[in-house]
C-alpha positions, 0 to 999 in steps of 0.5 A: 609782925609776920605769922609765917615765911614763904621760902622761894626755891628755884626749880632748877638750882634748888636751895641757894646759900641765901635760902639756908640763911632765910630758913635758919632765921625763920626756924629760929623765930618759930615761923610757919614756912610755906615752900614755893618751888618756882619756875617749874615750867622751865626745861631744866626744872627738877622739882622732885630733887629740889623738894627732897633737897629742901626737906634735907635742908630743914633737917640739917638746920634742926627743924622739928617734925611740925616744921618739916611737914611744910606745905609746898606750892609749885609756881610757873613764870609762864604768865609773868608777862601778862598784865 
């Protein structure tokens, strides 16, 4: 029913064990994946490292070249309290 997958990764912690599970399932189903690095506004964020680590995870899970060319979005919680 879904055409793709939004893979949400914390900008400080990077990929977690559940990230690996979700990514493996999405790749197995052939879904297009968009990576969203969240909380880039936090002082401890390290989005460049997180992006590199996430890319390495794609490779470790056997993603093809097309899957490894995923789009990336950066997100911030700065306005999360606004209604």
